[in-house]
C-alpha positions as CSV (number, residue, x, y, z in Angstrom):
1,M,251.4,23.3,72.9
2,T,252.5,23.3,76.3
3,G,255.6,22.9,78.6
4,I,259.0,23.0,77.2
5,H,258.0,21.7,73.9
6,G,256.3,25.1,73.6
7,F,259.0,27.2,74.7
8,S,261.1,25.3,72.1
9,W,259.0,25.9,69.4
10,I,258.9,29.9,70.3
11,C,262.8,29.7,70.9
12,A,263.4,28.7,67.5
13,L,261.3,31.2,66.2
14,T,262.3,34.3,68.4
15,L,265.1,34.3,70.7
16,C,267.3,31.2,69.6
17,G,266.5,31.6,65.8
18,E,268.5,33.4,63.2
19,I,268.3,37.4,62.5
20,N,267.2,38.4,59.0
21,P,269.1,40.7,56.6
22,G,269.6,44.2,57.7
23,D,271.0,46.0,60.6
24,H,270.3,45.1,64.3
25,T,271.7,46.8,67.3
26,R,272.5,44.1,69.8
27,T,273.7,45.3,73.8
28,I,275.6,42.4,76.0
29,K,277.2,42.3,79.3
30,V,281.2,42.4,79.5
31,N,282.3,42.4,83.3
32,G,279.2,43.9,84.6
33,A,278.9,46.6,82.0
34,D,276.6,47.3,79.0
35,R,278.4,47.0,75.4
36,S,276.9,47.5,72.2
37,Y,277.4,46.3,68.6
38,I,275.5,46.6,65.1
39,V,275.3,43.7,62.8
40,H,275.0,43.8,59.5
41,V,273.7,40.6,57.8
42,P,273.8,40.6,54.1
43,K,270.6,40.6,51.6
44,G,271.9,37.4,50.1
45,Y,272.4,35.6,53.6
46,L,271.3,31.9,53.9
47,R,271.4,29.6,57.0
48,E,272.1,26.8,55.6
49,K,275.6,28.5,54.1
50,P,278.1,29.2,56.6
51,T,278.8,33.0,56.5
52,S,282.2,35.0,57.2
53,V,282.2,37.7,59.6
54,V,284.2,40.7,59.9
55,L,284.5,43.0,62.9
56,C,285.1,46.3,61.9
57,L,286.2,48.5,64.5
58,H,285.9,52.7,64.6
59,G,288.7,55.0,65.5
60,A,288.6,57.3,68.7
61,G,286.1,59.7,69.0
62,M,283.7,57.3,67.2
63,T,281.1,54.8,67.5
64,G,280.1,51.8,65.5
65,K,277.5,53.6,63.7
66,M,279.7,56.2,62.5
67,M,282.2,53.6,61.6
68,Q,279.7,52.1,59.1
69,N,279.0,55.1,57.3
70,V,283.0,56.2,57.6
71,S,283.9,52.8,55.8
72,G,280.8,51.7,53.6
73,L,281.7,48.2,54.6
74,S,277.7,47.5,54.3
75,A,277.6,47.9,50.9
76,K,280.4,45.7,50.5
77,A,278.9,43.3,52.9
78,D,275.6,43.2,50.7
79,E,277.8,42.5,47.4
80,A,280.1,40.0,48.9
81,N,277.6,38.4,50.8
82,F,279.3,38.4,54.5
83,V,278.3,39.6,58.0
84,V,280.1,42.5,59.1
85,V,279.8,44.0,63.0
86,F,280.4,47.4,64.1
87,P,281.0,47.1,67.9
88,S,281.4,50.5,69.9
89,G,284.0,51.3,72.4
90,T,283.8,52.8,75.6
91,G,284.2,56.4,77.1
92,F,282.0,59.4,77.1
93,G,279.2,60.1,74.6
94,Q,280.1,59.6,71.2
95,F,283.9,59.7,72.2
96,L,284.7,56.1,72.4
97,T,288.0,54.5,72.2
98,W,289.3,51.1,72.4
99,N,291.7,49.6,74.9
100,A,294.4,48.8,71.8
101,G,297.2,50.1,74.1
102,G,299.2,53.0,73.3
103,F,297.8,55.6,75.6
104,Q,299.6,56.8,78.5
105,K,298.7,58.5,81.9
106,G,295.2,57.3,82.1
107,V,294.4,58.5,79.0
108,G,291.7,56.1,76.9
109,S,290.0,52.9,77.6
110,R,290.9,50.4,80.2
111,A,287.9,47.7,79.6
112,D,288.4,44.4,78.2
113,D,287.9,44.9,74.8
114,V,289.6,41.3,73.6
115,A,287.0,39.6,76.0
116,F,283.9,42.1,74.5
117,M,284.9,40.5,70.7
118,G,285.2,37.0,71.9
119,L,281.6,37.6,73.6
120,I,280.6,39.2,70.2
121,L,281.6,36.2,68.2
122,D,279.8,33.6,70.8
123,E,276.7,35.8,70.3
124,L,276.9,35.7,66.3
125,G,277.4,31.7,66.7
126,K,273.9,31.4,68.4
127,E,272.0,33.4,66.1
128,L,273.8,33.1,62.5
129,S,275.4,30.3,60.6
130,V,279.3,31.4,61.0
131,D,281.9,30.0,58.7
132,K,284.3,29.7,61.9
133,R,287.5,29.5,59.7
134,R,286.5,32.8,57.9
135,I,286.2,35.4,60.9
136,Y,288.2,38.8,60.7
137,A,288.6,42.3,62.1
138,C,289.5,45.3,60.6
139,G,289.5,49.0,62.0
140,L,290.5,52.7,61.4
141,S,293.4,54.6,63.7
142,N,292.6,53.3,67.1
143,G,290.2,50.5,65.5
144,G,293.4,49.1,63.7
145,M,295.3,49.7,66.5
146,M,292.8,47.2,68.2
147,S,292.7,45.0,65.1
148,Y,296.4,44.4,65.8
149,R,295.8,43.6,69.3
150,L,293.3,40.9,68.3
151,A,295.7,39.3,66.3
152,S,298.0,39.1,68.8
153,E,295.7,37.8,71.4
154,L,292.8,36.1,69.6
155,S,294.5,34.6,67.1
156,D,292.8,31.6,67.8
157,R,289.4,32.9,66.5
158,I,290.4,35.6,63.9
159,A,292.2,34.5,60.8
160,A,293.4,37.7,59.3
161,I,293.2,41.4,60.0
162,G,293.1,44.8,57.9
163,V,294.7,48.2,59.6
164,V,293.8,51.5,58.1
165,A,295.7,54.2,59.8
166,G,296.6,52.3,62.9
167,V,299.9,50.8,64.3
168,V,300.9,48.1,66.8
169,A,300.2,49.6,70.2
170,V,300.7,46.8,72.5
171,D,304.3,45.9,74.4
172,E,303.5,42.1,73.9
173,N,302.6,40.2,70.9
174,K,302.5,36.7,71.4
175,P,299.9,35.1,68.8
176,K,299.1,31.5,68.6
177,R,299.6,31.2,65.0
178,A,300.9,33.2,62.1
179,V,298.1,36.1,61.5
180,P,298.0,37.5,57.8
181,V,297.8,41.2,57.9
182,L,297.0,43.9,55.4
183,H,298.1,47.3,56.6
184,F,296.8,50.7,54.7
185,H,298.6,53.9,55.4
186,G,298.8,57.5,53.9
187,T,302.3,59.0,54.0
188,A,300.9,62.4,54.9
189,D,298.6,61.1,57.7
190,P,298.2,64.0,60.4
191,V,297.0,62.1,63.3
192,V,299.0,58.7,62.9
193,A,302.3,59.4,61.5
194,F,303.4,57.6,59.0
195,E,307.1,58.6,59.9
196,M,306.2,57.9,63.6
197,T,308.9,59.2,66.2
198,E,309.0,60.3,69.6
199,K,309.3,63.5,68.5
200,N,306.1,63.8,66.7
201,M,304.1,61.6,69.0
202,P,301.9,63.1,71.3
203,P,303.0,63.0,75.2
204,F,300.1,60.8,76.0
205,M,300.8,58.1,73.5
206,K,303.7,55.3,73.5
207,V,303.1,53.2,69.8
208,K,305.0,51.5,67.1
209,S,305.6,53.3,63.7
210,V,304.0,51.9,60.1
211,R,307.5,50.2,60.1
212,E,308.0,48.8,62.9
213,S,304.8,47.6,63.1
214,I,305.3,46.2,59.7
215,N,308.5,44.4,60.6
216,L,307.1,43.3,63.7
217,W,304.5,41.1,62.3
218,V,306.8,39.7,59.4
219,K,308.9,38.6,62.0
220,L,306.1,36.9,64.0
221,D,304.8,35.6,60.7
222,G,308.3,34.4,59.6
223,C,307.6,36.2,56.1
224,A,310.2,37.6,53.7
225,E,311.9,40.7,54.8
226,A,312.2,42.2,51.5
227,P,309.0,42.9,49.9
228,E,307.6,42.5,46.5
229,I,306.3,45.9,45.2
230,E,304.2,46.8,42.8
231,R,302.2,50.1,41.6
232,I,298.2,49.5,42.1
233,S,296.5,51.3,39.5
234,Q,293.8,53.8,40.4
235,K,291.4,56.8,39.2
236,D,292.9,59.8,40.8
237,D,296.2,61.7,41.7
238,L,297.5,59.7,44.7
239,K,300.3,57.4,43.9
240,V,299.4,53.7,45.8
241,I,302.1,50.9,46.1
242,R,301.5,47.7,47.7
243,K,304.3,46.3,49.4
244,R,304.3,42.5,49.7
245,H,306.0,40.1,52.5
246,G,305.4,36.8,51.5
247,G,306.3,33.0,52.4
248,G,305.1,33.1,55.9
249,K,304.2,30.3,58.2
250,E,301.1,28.5,57.1
251,G,300.6,30.3,54.2
252,S,300.4,34.1,55.8
253,E,301.8,37.4,54.2
254,V,302.3,40.8,55.7
255,V,301.1,43.6,53.0
256,L,301.5,47.4,53.3
257,V,299.6,49.6,51.0
258,E,301.3,52.9,50.9
259,V,299.1,56.0,49.5
260,E,301.4,58.8,48.8
261,D,300.1,62.0,50.1
262,G,297.3,60.4,51.7
263,G,295.7,61.4,54.9
264,H,294.0,60.1,57.7
265,T,291.1,58.4,55.5
266,W,289.6,54.8,54.8
267,P,290.8,54.3,51.3
268,G,287.9,54.4,48.7
269,M,285.7,56.5,50.8
270,P,285.6,60.4,51.5
271,P,287.5,62.1,54.2
272,P,285.3,62.7,57.1
273,L,286.9,65.9,57.5
274,K,289.0,68.0,55.7
275,M,291.9,68.2,58.2
276,F,292.1,64.4,57.8
277,G,293.5,65.1,54.3
278,K,293.3,63.3,51.2
279,S,291.7,60.0,50.4
280,T,292.3,57.6,47.3
281,K,289.7,56.1,45.0
282,V,291.4,52.8,45.6
283,S,289.0,50.8,47.7
284,A,290.1,49.4,51.0
285,N,287.2,47.5,51.1
286,D,288.0,45.7,47.7
287,L,291.1,45.2,48.9
288,L,290.6,43.8,52.4
289,W,287.9,41.6,50.9
290,E,290.0,40.1,48.4
291,F,292.8,39.5,51.0
292,F,290.3,37.8,53.9
293,Q,289.1,35.3,51.2
294,K,292.6,34.2,50.4
295,H,293.3,33.8,54.2
296,P,290.7,31.3,56.0
297,M,291.8,30.0,59.5
298,P,294.5,27.3,58.4
């Protein structure tokens, strides 16, 4: 076996082949810089069955690996059989951020993170059987802000987004299509305040409030202004309210899950630090996956 035929055979088994279940660290060049991400392939992955992909983005001061631990989303991926990707932002050491907008006066990343996400999806398409109608993004804090940016600037590839303790931070939002949004926020969030105003906003930040973010996407998606409101049952003392703005274009909806007295946490997971406040036992991972399943790309 020689020449191009031999190379093709080797390529099929290695570089060009699928990757096995488990965690895989990858590095790609983005505008000349090395960028890294972790791919978690679920235990039940089958090449012959196209699989959903979820991009899960960390908060400021974190890495992709930290986000994997904080979110617990790999366990949900194994349970529900989807691929989850944990990219890392840029910065110094393990203090990494996303260019999600919002940071002022030279603070924060200036990397082209939208291009980074697009390249990740390109690479996944070469290595895995990806269902291109079921690619999603979610994130915590600065990663949630980046998810909002992806909904605006990568709406031709991202079917729906989930945001935890983040807000809209970019000035221009011009998605090519209606993008369904599921947003979680604690009313006692000490980092990204639920009632964000210029008075309680850090001087190096300029972002929209939770309500401004929701109202913006309700308008962009053409959803009902008045939400349907229900209480989500839970096994703790934090009241969790779901406010659903339905009736959007192409079946889209914008949903806000308010965790009363909740902090800067990933619902269903313990707070990474006590200073971030309380977390509810209601699972963001369960609700995210339920939401994503409802909203493939039209």
